[in-house]
Structures are given as structure tokens and as C-alpha cells.
C-alpha positions as CSV (number, residue, x, y, z in Angstrom):
1,M,100.7,118.1,101.0
2,R,102.1,115.1,100.2
3,G,99.4,113.9,98.0
4,A,98.8,117.2,95.9
5,A,101.8,116.4,93.4
6,L,101.1,112.7,92.8
7,E,100.6,112.5,88.8
8,M,100.4,109.2,87.2
9,S,100.5,109.1,83.4
10,C,99.9,112.8,83.2
11,K,96.8,112.5,85.4
12,T,96.6,114.4,88.7
13,S,95.7,112.9,91.9
14,I,92.6,114.8,91.9
15,F,91.4,113.0,88.4
16,L,92.4,109.5,89.9
17,R,90.2,110.5,92.8
18,E,87.3,110.9,90.8
19,A,88.0,108.2,88.5
20,G,88.1,105.6,91.7
21,L,84.8,107.4,92.9
22,D,83.2,106.6,89.3
23,C,84.9,102.8,89.5
24,W,83.5,102.0,93.2
25,A,80.5,103.8,93.7
26,G,78.8,104.0,90.2
27,E,75.5,106.0,90.3
28,D,75.2,105.1,93.7
29,V,75.1,108.7,94.9
30,E,75.1,108.0,99.0
31,Y,77.8,105.7,98.8
32,R,79.8,107.9,96.6
33,A,79.3,110.6,99.1
34,R,80.2,108.5,102.1
35,L,83.3,106.9,100.1
36,S,84.6,110.9,99.4
37,A,84.0,111.9,102.7
38,D,86.1,108.7,104.4
39,L,88.6,109.2,101.7
40,A,88.7,113.1,102.6
41,Q,89.0,112.3,106.1
42,F,91.9,109.8,105.3
43,L,93.7,112.1,103.8
44,A,93.4,115.1,106.3
45,H,94.3,112.1,108.8
46,V,97.9,111.5,106.9
47,E,98.6,114.8,106.4
48,A,98.1,115.3,110.0
49,V,100.1,112.7,111.2
50,P,104.1,112.6,110.8
51,F,105.4,109.4,108.7
52,G,106.3,106.4,110.8
53,S,104.5,107.7,113.7
54,D,101.3,104.8,113.9
55,G,103.8,102.1,115.5
56,V,102.9,99.5,112.0
57,G,106.6,100.0,110.6
58,G,105.1,101.4,107.3
59,N,103.0,98.3,106.6
60,P,100.0,99.2,105.0
61,F,97.9,96.0,106.0
62,H,98.8,96.3,109.5
63,W,98.1,100.3,109.5
64,W,94.4,99.9,108.4
65,R,93.9,96.6,110.7
66,L,94.4,99.0,113.9
67,H,93.4,102.4,112.4
68,G,90.9,101.6,109.7
69,E,87.9,101.7,111.8
70,A,87.7,105.5,111.8
71,F,86.9,105.2,107.8
72,P,84.1,102.4,107.7
73,T,83.5,102.8,103.6
74,L,87.3,103.1,102.8
75,R,88.4,100.5,104.7
76,P,86.8,97.5,103.1
77,L,88.5,98.8,99.3
78,A,91.6,99.6,101.1
79,M,92.3,96.2,102.4
80,R,91.3,94.5,99.5
81,I,93.9,97.0,97.5
82,V,97.1,96.2,100.0
83,L,96.6,92.2,100.1
84,F,97.1,92.0,96.4
85,P,100.4,90.3,96.1
86,P,103.3,92.5,94.9
87,S,104.7,90.1,92.2
88,A,103.8,90.3,89.0
89,S,102.6,86.5,88.8
90,G,100.0,86.9,91.5
91,G,99.0,90.7,91.2
92,V,97.6,90.1,87.5
93,P,95.0,87.5,88.7
94,S,94.4,89.8,91.5
95,F,93.7,92.4,89.9
96,N,91.3,90.7,87.2
97,V,89.3,89.7,90.4
98,F,89.1,92.7,91.7
99,N,87.9,94.4,88.8
100,R,85.0,91.3,87.6
101,T,84.2,92.4,91.6
102,L,83.9,96.0,90.8
103,A,81.8,95.4,88.0
104,R,79.2,93.6,89.6
105,L,78.8,96.0,92.5
């Protein structure tokens, strides 16, 4: 499993998943369940499909546009994240806006 060994700052992928669900869903149990189910389906899909066989050349934005309908709850969040500018100068303001948006949800 590609995602099983993921560690960031000594935090496992499971911890990061739970932290993301807490951040995005908060106390909304129904939304959290839908988001968690979409995430599980997405991870199963990613594991089953060989890398590069999706025809989008590794571009996450194009992948979500073409295949994201299968994950209706996860897709809007993923699209917001992949649209962040990769440069440091553009990324910080985008993440600040994203954090403020999440705080209002």
C-alpha cells in the first residue's frame, strides 16, 4: 500500500487522516461519514490503478476533473487543494484563505 508508510513530522497517515476529517467535518457526523467513505473509496481506487494509467500525465487537477465524480464529497476539497499555487509567495495567502474558509464551515 503506497499510503501506509506515509509519515510527516513523525505523524502517521492515519493520524493525518483523522486530523483532516476533524478539520473539515468538525462536529458534523453525517458529513464526516460521507467524507470518510469517499476517502476510503479513493484510496482503494488509487491502490488498484497502476500509476500513470489514468491518461492525465500525473496532473492532479485533470485527474479530479475527469475522475472526481466518483467521490462527490471529497472532490470539492481536493480541487481546492490542488488549485493552490506551488510557489511560496502564492501558497501562503491561499492556505490562509482556505483556513478561514474551513473555519466558517
